[in-house]
C-alpha positions, 0 to 999 in steps of 0.5 A: 173135304176130307181124307177118307177110305174108299172102295176098290171100285172108286180107286179103280174108276179114279185111275181110269181118268188120271193122266199119269199112274204107275202099274203100281197104283193099280188094283192088280198090284194091290191084289198082288201085295195082298197075296204077299201078306200086306194089308191093302187100303184105298185112301182118297182126298175128296171134295163134294164127293169127288175123289181128287187124289187117291192111292193104295197104301199097304201095311204090315206089323212090325215091333210096336206097331204097323209099317205102312207105305205108299208107293209110286203114287198118289194119283190125282186129277187135281195137283193142287190137293196133294198137300191136303192129301199128305196131311190127311195121310199123316193123321191116318197113319197116327190113328192106325198106330203106324211106327213108320210111314214110307212115301215114294211119290211118282211126281217128277223132280226133274226131267233130262234128255237121254244124255243126262242134260237138264230140259226141265226145272227142278221141282224143289217146291214139292220137296219143300212142301212135304218137309214142311208138313213133318216128312223127312227126305232121304235126299236126291241120290243116284244109283238104286237106293233100296234096290229101287231106281229114282231115275227112269228112262221113258219114251213118248209114244204119242203120235208114233205109228208101227210104221214110223217106230224105227224113225223115232229112234232119232238120227243118233241111235236109228242106224245102230238100232235098225241094224241090230233089229235087221240082224236079229230078224235075219237069224230067224229069232222068234218072240212069243208070250209064256203061258203060266205053266212055262214060267219056269223058263223065265225063272231060269232066265232071271236066275242065270242073270241074277247069279251073273249080277249079283242080285236076289232073284224072285221065287217062281211063285212070285212070277206065278202071282204076277201072272194071276194078278195082272192077266192079259196086262202082263206079258212074260215074253221070250226070244228064242232060236232054232239053230238048224234053221239059223244055219240054213239061213246063214248058208243061204246069206253066204250064198248071196254074198259069194254070188255078188263077189263072183259077179264083181270079179266077172265084171272086172277082168285083168290084173289091174283093179280099180280102187273101187273093186278093191274096196268092194271085194274087200267088204265081201270077203270080210262078210264072207268070213264073218259068215264062215265064223258064224256058220262054225259057231251055228254047227257047234250050237247044233251039236249042243242043243240039237233041233230044240227051240233055244231060249235066248232072253226074256222080259216081263212087260206090264201094261196099263192105261197110262204107261207100259213098263219094262219090269224084269229081264234076263238073258243068257250071256252065251247068246249075246251075239244075237241081239235078241233083246232088241227084238223084245224092245221092238215087240213092247213099243209095237204092242204099246202102239196097238193098245193106244198107251202114250208112254213107255217106261223102261224103268231104272238107270242110275242117273250117272251119265259118264258112259259107265252105266251099260243099262243106259247105254242100251235104253239110249238106243231107243231115243227116250228121255230121263225122269227123276223121281222124288226119292223117299220120304219118311214120317214117324208119328211117334219118333221117340217110340220109333227110335226106342224100338230101333235101340232095342232091336239093336241091343237084342242083335248084339 
């Protein structure tokens, strides 16, 4: 029974047999972290030569020693050995001269339904156990502490087929989501994967979104490194439209409605009209008016963009054996009326079904369920549930030294 450094192959083999694992605890992510300048180690708790708990830990120099982090892990085949692992991690950190160890477990603290009502018990025991080992807990938070969410919106994909996907959105959301998908497809929107030399397209989308939402965007090299590290398990997807094709679709669809209206009038001669006629004619005229507005808008887009393929939105999806993940996304507000992000979500869920992946992780929501979280409202259209993670734990092998370093830094900044 011991805490050990293991090989990449040993770790990779362990990732294949666990029930739950984030893409962050996968070899491609370790390769990506190395490219970013971190030192990577694969660590494990083993008994009788068998790996029961394992994780990627990454570190970099800081004043006085090392900064080390374990993120979205560890993975395990025996949950009862987690305490042994975390105890061993402390000793390992001391041996390596770590000043600050950050641990962000992937374990669930509590589950909630889509509306934020608890559907599971709080896992207070896990928090208590780590605190007893000497870790400090940042507490249970909402929002995005340090830019990362502790609340994830997820969807169980087990048993869902390509044919039953839309029905899986549930009674509450099915009609709305199905309508959005139908509209987006009627516009002629196409979804496609970007090649490496096209990643500037994705970068332009995220840059536009970050400027609008006031957060820092990643450089192009970040996305290129992601592409190189994850290969076929990362898909940079975009939704596009050709406005000339879109205009033809609108004109064709409008003609169908006009024909319906003319037929209705023909079948109801005379001045006195029934309530049913009035209702139907009103609905059809309203649809024609909507098409007229969209046709005028489409002609404006053609004047501006011509025959070019125009990018509406984009998303980065990551696939691993245990879950697929909605990592980054962006869109242009000019094209919000086209509902293209809904098509991208349908794509990733269909792809997850094809790959046999049992869970789709939409990632972050704020953990606030009062209607103010627009990101949550969008994700609720797909009928998932909410998982609250454990939050952040910290361990300082030499607390006095850490406090002294912080004090010196504070003085020097002055």
